[in-house]
TORTI-768733 format. One record per residue (C-alpha): residue in one letter; x, y, z. Coordinates in pm, whole numbers. Example, Ala and Ser with C-alpha at 12.3 -4.5 7.8 and 13.67 -1.06 7.14 Angstrom:
BEGIN
+--------+--------+--------+--------+
! residu !      u !      v !      w !
+--------+--------+--------+--------+
!      a !   1230 !   -450 !    780 !
!      s !   1367 !   -106 !    714 !
+--------+--------+--------+--------+
END
This chain:
BEGIN
+--------+--------+--------+--------+
! residu !      u !      v !      w !
+--------+--------+--------+--------+
!      x !  -7160 !   3676 !  -1567 !
!      x !  -6905 !   3409 !  -1470 !
!      x !  -6537 !   3471 !  -1402 !
!      x !  -6264 !   3204 !  -1398 !
!      x !  -5941 !   3322 !  -1236 !
!      x !  -5589 !   3205 !  -1159 !
!      x !  -5388 !   3361 !   -875 !
!      x !  -5009 !   3343 !   -837 !
!      x !  -4933 !   3435 !   -476 !
!      x !  -4613 !   3583 !   -331 !
!      x !  -4536 !   3773 !    -11 !
!      x !  -4511 !   4111 !   -186 !
!      x !  -4773 !   4079 !   -456 !
!      x !  -5041 !   3853 !   -602 !
!      x !  -5078 !   3832 !   -979 !
!      x !  -5421 !   3752 !  -1119 !
!      x !  -5548 !   3656 !  -1463 !
!      x !  -5916 !   3599 !  -1528 !
!      x !  -6153 !   3539 !  -1817 !
!      x !  -6514 !   3642 !  -1858 !
!      x !  -6668 !   3318 !  -1984 !
!      x !  -6960 !   3500 !  -2147 !
!      x !  -6747 !   3733 !  -2363 !
!      x !  -6412 !   3552 !  -2374 !
!      x !  -6232 !   3868 !  -2261 !
!      x !  -5908 !   3803 !  -2068 !
!      x !  -5794 !   4053 !  -1803 !
!      x !  -5503 !   4078 !  -1564 !
!      x !  -5439 !   4251 !  -1234 !
!      x !  -5204 !   4271 !   -942 !
!      x !  -5267 !   4289 !   -569 !
!      x !  -5006 !   4489 !   -380 !
!      x !  -4948 !   4479 !    -93 !
!      x !  -5042 !   4110 !    -75 !
!      x !  -5228 !   4130 !    256 !
!      x !  -5586 !   4072 !    365 !
!      x !  -5694 !   4432 !    306 !
!      x !  -5538 !   4437 !    -41 !
!      x !  -5713 !   4114 !   -142 !
!      x !  -6043 !   4247 !    -10 !
!      x !  -6011 !   4566 !   -219 !
!      x !  -5924 !   4364 !   -528 !
!      x !  -6223 !   4132 !   -492 !
!      x !  -6465 !   4424 !   -451 !
!      x !  -6463 !   4474 !   -829 !
!      x !  -6626 !   4133 !   -876 !
!      x !  -6939 !   4204 !   -673 !
!      x !  -7251 !   4029 !   -807 !
!      x !  -7042 !   3801 !  -1031 !
!      x !  -6993 !   3427 !  -1012 !
!      x !  -6627 !   3377 !   -931 !
!      x !  -6426 !   3054 !   -961 !
!      x !  -6063 !   3083 !   -851 !
!      x !  -5756 !   2859 !   -851 !
!      x !  -5445 !   2924 !   -639 !
!      x !  -5157 !   2710 !   -522 !
!      x !  -5128 !   2569 !   -170 !
!      x !  -4822 !   2779 !    -84 !
!      x !  -4754 !   2984 !    229 !
!      x !  -5029 !   3242 !    280 !
!      x !  -5310 !   3063 !    101 !
!      x !  -5533 !   3053 !    410 !
!      x !  -5625 !   3421 !    432 !
!      x !  -5676 !   3443 !     54 !
!      x !  -5916 !   3148 !     63 !
!      x !  -6101 !   3306 !    356 !
!      x !  -6147 !   3632 !    165 !
!      x !  -6259 !   3449 !   -149 !
!      x !  -6520 !   3260 !     48 !
!      x !  -6645 !   3587 !    195 !
!      x !  -6749 !   3690 !   -158 !
!      x !  -6903 !   3343 !   -222 !
!      x !  -6632 !   3244 !   -468 !
!      x !  -6577 !   2879 !   -561 !
!      x !  -6218 !   2810 !   -452 !
!      x !  -5980 !   2545 !   -583 !
!      x !  -5650 !   2490 !   -402 !
!      x !  -5386 !   2344 !   -634 !
!      x !  -5109 !   2103 !   -531 !
!      x !  -4789 !   2295 !   -624 !
!      x !  -4565 !   2007 !   -738 !
!      x !  -4832 !   1844 !   -957 !
!      x !  -4937 !   2180 !  -1098 !
!      x !  -4580 !   2259 !  -1199 !
!      x !  -4534 !   1914 !  -1351 !
!      x !  -4830 !   1972 !  -1582 !
!      x !  -4640 !   2249 !  -1756 !
!      x !  -4426 !   1976 !  -1910 !
!      x !  -4050 !   1948 !  -1935 !
!      x !  -4008 !   2195 !  -2220 !
!      x !  -3809 !   2505 !  -2126 !
!      x !  -4021 !   2820 !  -2124 !
!      x !  -4045 !   3159 !  -1955 !
!      x !  -4129 !   3146 !  -1584 !
!      x !  -4319 !   3458 !  -1477 !
!      x !  -4595 !   3539 !  -1230 !
!      x !  -4831 !   3616 !  -1518 !
!      x !  -4755 !   3284 !  -1686 !
!      x !  -4814 !   3097 !  -1361 !
!      x !  -5150 !   3268 !  -1308 !
!      x !  -5248 !   3184 !  -1666 !
!      x !  -5142 !   2822 !  -1616 !
!      x !  -5366 !   2788 !  -1310 !
!      x !  -5659 !   2946 !  -1493 !
!      x !  -5619 !   2721 !  -1796 !
!      x !  -5593 !   2403 !  -1587 !
!      x !  -5908 !   2503 !  -1400 !
!      x !  -6099 !   2567 !  -1723 !
!      x !  -6014 !   2228 !  -1872 !
!      x !  -6072 !   2048 !  -1540 !
!      x !  -5712 !   1928 !  -1505 !
!      x !  -5619 !   2117 !  -1187 !
!      x !  -5459 !   1882 !   -927 !
!      x !  -5652 !   1991 !   -620 !
!      x !  -5551 !   1986 !   -255 !
!      x !  -5796 !   1948 !     32 !
!      x !  -5897 !   2267 !    213 !
!      x !  -5934 !   2168 !    579 !
!      x !  -6196 !   2329 !    803 !
!      x !  -6077 !   2606 !   1032 !
!      x !  -6051 !   2395 !   1347 !
!      x !  -5833 !   2137 !   1168 !
!      x !  -5608 !   2415 !   1034 !
!      x !  -5563 !   2543 !   1389 !
!      x !  -5497 !   2191 !   1519 !
!      x !  -5246 !   2132 !   1240 !
!      x !  -5065 !   2456 !   1325 !
!      x !  -5035 !   2349 !   1691 !
!      x !  -4916 !   2000 !   1596 !
!      x !  -4652 !   2138 !   1362 !
!      x !  -4532 !   2388 !   1620 !
!      x !  -4481 !   2104 !   1867 !
!      x !  -4300 !   1897 !   1604 !
!      x !  -4064 !   2186 !   1525 !
!      x !  -3988 !   2251 !   1892 !
!      x !  -3930 !   1881 !   1957 !
!      x !  -3697 !   1858 !   1658 !
!      x !  -3497 !   2155 !   1781 !
!      x !  -3470 !   1999 !   2128 !
!      x !  -3331 !   1683 !   1968 !
!      x !  -3076 !   1889 !   1774 !
!      x !  -2945 !   2050 !   2094 !
!      x !  -2917 !   1709 !   2260 !
!      x !  -2716 !   1588 !   1962 !
!      x !  -2486 !   1888 !   1996 !
!      x !  -2413 !   1788 !   2356 !
!      x !  -2330 !   1434 !   2244 !
!      x !  -2100 !   1573 !   1974 !
!      x !  -1912 !   1786 !   2229 !
!      x !  -1868 !   1487 !   2461 !
!      x !  -1738 !   1267 !   2182 !
!      x !  -1508 !   1542 !   2055 !
!      x !  -1338 !   1551 !   2396 !
!      x !  -1321 !   1175 !   2442 !
!      x !  -1588 !   1138 !   2712 !
!      x !  -1764 !    801 !   2758 !
!      x !  -2075 !    740 !   2551 !
!      x !  -2403 !    765 !   2741 !
!      x !  -2764 !    806 !   2638 !
!      x !  -3054 !    967 !   2828 !
!      x !  -2860 !   1266 !   2953 !
!      x !  -3175 !   1463 !   3027 !
!      x !  -3337 !   1216 !   3268 !
!      x !  -3240 !   1049 !   3594 !
!      x !  -2885 !   1136 !   3703 !
!      x !  -2786 !   1224 !   3347 !
!      x !  -2725 !   1590 !   3418 !
!      x !  -2518 !   1513 !   3726 !
!      x !  -2306 !   1275 !   3519 !
!      x !  -2271 !   1542 !   3252 !
!      x !  -2159 !   1804 !   3506 !
!      x !  -1890 !   1568 !   3635 !
!      x !  -1723 !   1522 !   3296 !
!      x !  -1375 !   1684 !   3263 !
!      x !  -1444 !   1932 !   2984 !
!      x !  -1238 !   2240 !   2893 !
!      x !  -1395 !   2582 !   2953 !
!      x !  -1509 !   2637 !   2593 !
!      x !  -1671 !   2293 !   2574 !
!      x !  -1841 !   2341 !   2913 !
!      x !  -1981 !   2669 !   2780 !
!      x !  -2124 !   2485 !   2476 !
!      x !  -2291 !   2229 !   2701 !
!      x !  -2432 !   2498 !   2932 !
!      x !  -2584 !   2686 !   2638 !
!      x !  -2733 !   2366 !   2497 !
!      x !  -2891 !   2276 !   2832 !
!      x !  -3040 !   2623 !   2863 !
!      x !  -3191 !   2596 !   2514 !
!      x !  -3333 !   2250 !   2593 !
!      x !  -3493 !   2382 !   2911 !
!      x !  -3643 !   2677 !   2720 !
!      x !  -3783 !   2449 !   2452 !
!      x !  -3934 !   2213 !   2708 !
!      x !  -4104 !   2510 !   2874 !
!      x !  -4274 !   2586 !   2541 !
!      x !  -4355 !   2222 !   2460 !
!      x !  -4519 !   2135 !   2793 !
!      x !  -4841 !   2344 !   2756 !
!      x !  -4883 !   2236 !   2392 !
!      x !  -4851 !   1872 !   2496 !
!      x !  -5115 !   1923 !   2763 !
!      x !  -5359 !   2082 !   2516 !
!      x !  -5307 !   1817 !   2249 !
!      x !  -5341 !   1526 !   2493 !
!      x !  -5662 !   1672 !   2632 !
!      x !  -5800 !   1719 !   2281 !
!      x !  -5712 !   1361 !   2182 !
!      x !  -5895 !   1217 !   2483 !
!      x !  -6214 !   1401 !   2386 !
!      x !  -6214 !   1387 !   2004 !
!      x !  -6384 !   1093 !   1835 !
!      x !  -6137 !   1044 !   1550 !
!      x !  -5841 !   1047 !   1788 !
!      x !  -6007 !    797 !   2021 !
!      x !  -6066 !    562 !   1728 !
!      x !  -5701 !    589 !   1623 !
!      x !  -5582 !    518 !   1976 !
!      x !  -5750 !    178 !   1956 !
!      x !  -5456 !     67 !   1740 !
!      x !  -5153 !    -66 !   1925 !
!      x !  -4871 !    187 !   1948 !
!      x !  -5083 !    498 !   1893 !
!      x !  -5104 !    727 !   2194 !
!      x !  -5256 !   1069 !   2243 !
!      x !  -4987 !   1282 !   2077 !
!      x !  -4950 !   1045 !   1785 !
!      x !  -5327 !   1018 !   1732 !
!      x !  -5384 !   1393 !   1723 !
!      x !  -5090 !   1437 !   1485 !
!      x !  -5225 !   1174 !   1245 !
!      x !  -5573 !   1326 !   1256 !
!      x !  -5449 !   1680 !   1192 !
!      x !  -5214 !   1587 !    909 !
!      x !  -5413 !   1313 !    737 !
!      x !  -5743 !   1497 !    767 !
!      x !  -6045 !   1373 !    572 !
!      x !  -5947 !   1022 !    460 !
!      x !  -6239 !   1010 !    218 !
!      x !  -6053 !   1235 !    -24 !
!      x !  -5810 !    951 !   -100 !
!      x !  -5929 !    693 !   -352 !
!      x !  -5752 !    415 !   -165 !
!      x !  -5495 !    353 !    108 !
!      x !  -5207 !    366 !   -143 !
!      x !  -5293 !    729 !   -211 !
!      x !  -5269 !    798 !    163 !
!      x !  -4923 !    638 !    171 !
!      x !  -4819 !    853 !   -124 !
!      x !  -4956 !   1166 !     46 !
!      x !  -4750 !   1090 !    359 !
!      x !  -4431 !   1061 !    152 !
!      x !  -4383 !    697 !    254 !
!      x !  -4398 !    559 !   -100 !
!      x !  -4084 !    433 !   -272 !
!      x !  -3970 !    633 !   -574 !
!      x !  -3831 !    434 !   -864 !
!      x !  -3648 !    555 !  -1173 !
!      x !  -3637 !    298 !  -1452 !
!      x !  -3553 !    335 !  -1821 !
!      x !  -3506 !     31 !  -2046 !
!      x !  -3282 !   -207 !  -1849 !
!      x !  -3152 !     59 !  -1609 !
!      x !  -3314 !     89 !  -1269 !
!      x !  -3202 !    312 !   -981 !
!      x !  -3250 !    197 !   -620 !
!      x !  -3578 !    318 !   -473 !
!      x !  -3592 !    574 !   -192 !
!      x !  -3865 !    730 !     18 !
!      x !  -4024 !   1025 !   -160 !
!      x !  -4056 !   1227 !    166 !
!      x !  -4300 !   1461 !     -9 !
!      x !  -4564 !   1463 !    262 !
!      x !  -4595 !   1629 !    605 !
!      x !  -4285 !   1551 !    820 !
!      x !  -4494 !   1547 !   1139 !
!      x !  -4715 !   1272 !    994 !
!      x !  -4415 !   1054 !    905 !
!      x !  -4271 !   1112 !   1253 !
!      x !  -4593 !   1008 !   1425 !
!      x !  -4635 !    693 !   1218 !
!      x !  -4272 !    587 !   1258 !
!      x !  -4289 !    638 !   1636 !
!      x !  -4599 !    420 !   1650 !
!      x !  -4431 !    156 !   1434 !
!      x !  -4140 !    139 !   1677 !
!      x !  -4377 !    -24 !   1925 !
!      x !  -4392 !   -328 !   1695 !
!      x !  -4070 !   -448 !   1854 !
!      x !  -4252 !   -496 !   2182 !
!      x !  -4329 !   -863 !   2252 !
!      x !  -4696 !   -782 !   2320 !
!      x !  -4747 !   -608 !   1986 !
!      x !  -4992 !   -782 !   1749 !
!      x !  -4748 !   -698 !   1468 !
!      x !  -4449 !   -853 !   1641 !
!      x !  -4441 !  -1158 !   1410 !
!      x !  -4473 !   -941 !   1098 !
!      x !  -4191 !   -717 !   1216 !
!      x !  -3957 !  -1007 !   1293 !
!      x !  -4025 !  -1168 !    957 !
!      x !  -3963 !   -840 !    772 !
!      x !  -3655 !   -759 !    978 !
!      x !  -3500 !  -1092 !    888 !
!      x !  -3536 !  -1014 !    518 !
!      x !  -3490 !   -637 !    510 !
!      x !  -3322 !   -528 !    833 !
!      x !  -3468 !   -345 !   1129 !
!      x !  -3505 !      2 !    977 !
!      x !  -3672 !   -110 !    656 !
!      x !  -3896 !   -343 !    852 !
!      x !  -4009 !    -47 !   1062 !
!      x !  -4084 !    150 !    746 !
!      x !  -4290 !   -138 !    610 !
!      x !  -4485 !   -145 !    935 !
!      x !  -4525 !    233 !    919 !
!      x !  -4703 !    198 !    585 !
!      x !  -4916 !    -85 !    724 !
!      x !  -5016 !    128 !   1022 !
!      x !  -5101 !    425 !    799 !
!      x !  -5335 !    208 !    595 !
!      x !  -5512 !    103 !    915 !
!      x !  -5552 !    466 !   1020 !
!      x !  -5685 !    551 !    674 !
!      x !  -5957 !    285 !    695 !
!      x !  -6044 !    383 !   1054 !
!      x !  -6097 !    749 !    967 !
!      x !  -6273 !    668 !    642 !
!      x !  -6525 !    446 !    819 !
!      x !  -6603 !    723 !   1067 !
!      x !  -6670 !    965 !    780 !
!      x !  -6763 !   1319 !    881 !
!      x !  -6762 !   1231 !   1250 !
!      x !  -6385 !   1169 !   1241 !
!      x !  -6313 !   1541 !   1209 !
!      x !  -6575 !   1690 !   1438 !
!      x !  -6427 !   1928 !   1698 !
!      x !  -6379 !   1790 !   2047 !
+--------+--------+--------+--------+
END
């Protein structure tokens, strides 16, 4: 007996619809609470049956996939945006049951837009990379708040407040009591964030120095340890992309265009991919401005036509394509644990 199932996952409940392919009978069920134990109880009813399941790559998919694999189910992880787009633009009811049915039907006709399911060690690496990216972004936000306070009170403009004599200069500025309190709070938050970032940085750098895929990426100019491990974790198995353009699209670095008849809107970055991956690639591309960079001539030529920022974005896409080919040539070895 073979079962084909669609799962619509939420924090409180999981709605399921499945069909017995031998009889054509359609059944529905609900898992509540939507935790590991609840999923395990639900799957117990399908013992000794061939199970093929589709679910979207939304928050919480990892433990569901792990439980499905425990019962030897064939799992398909759907890309949410593409899955929703395949419903069409016609207005219709949006319910959990309809979403589960939609996943099941796409799976049965082999039109499910699938996402890659990374191995466990890559999932853990990705979680650590994204934690660092979030902490670093928050640190930057607090630094920007300090700059805003200084400007609001007419203080001179100065960069690099957190290094050298920056803090001494900051303490000497004539700020009113409320503004000084804002700056003190911001500095305390920056210190706390740096305390959390430091051990993660140490772990990631150590991993990059030992892992084969990271070492291959670091052969490219501008890619250091933190950038290499971020690219590896977020890009993953490059062989799943048909070509380098698909990798650019996955990263959200492609240009979206809306054109109808003679009307064409200006293109913008799609920004649909992992933010940490775009950050890493853009940081590496910034090194193209260095006189020793092999891409210096390309950058200068593009900057003359497009401006500095757009030239950097063009180089970011160029660098991503290099990383794609590097990881693809390594094959399975690119993702082996350190």
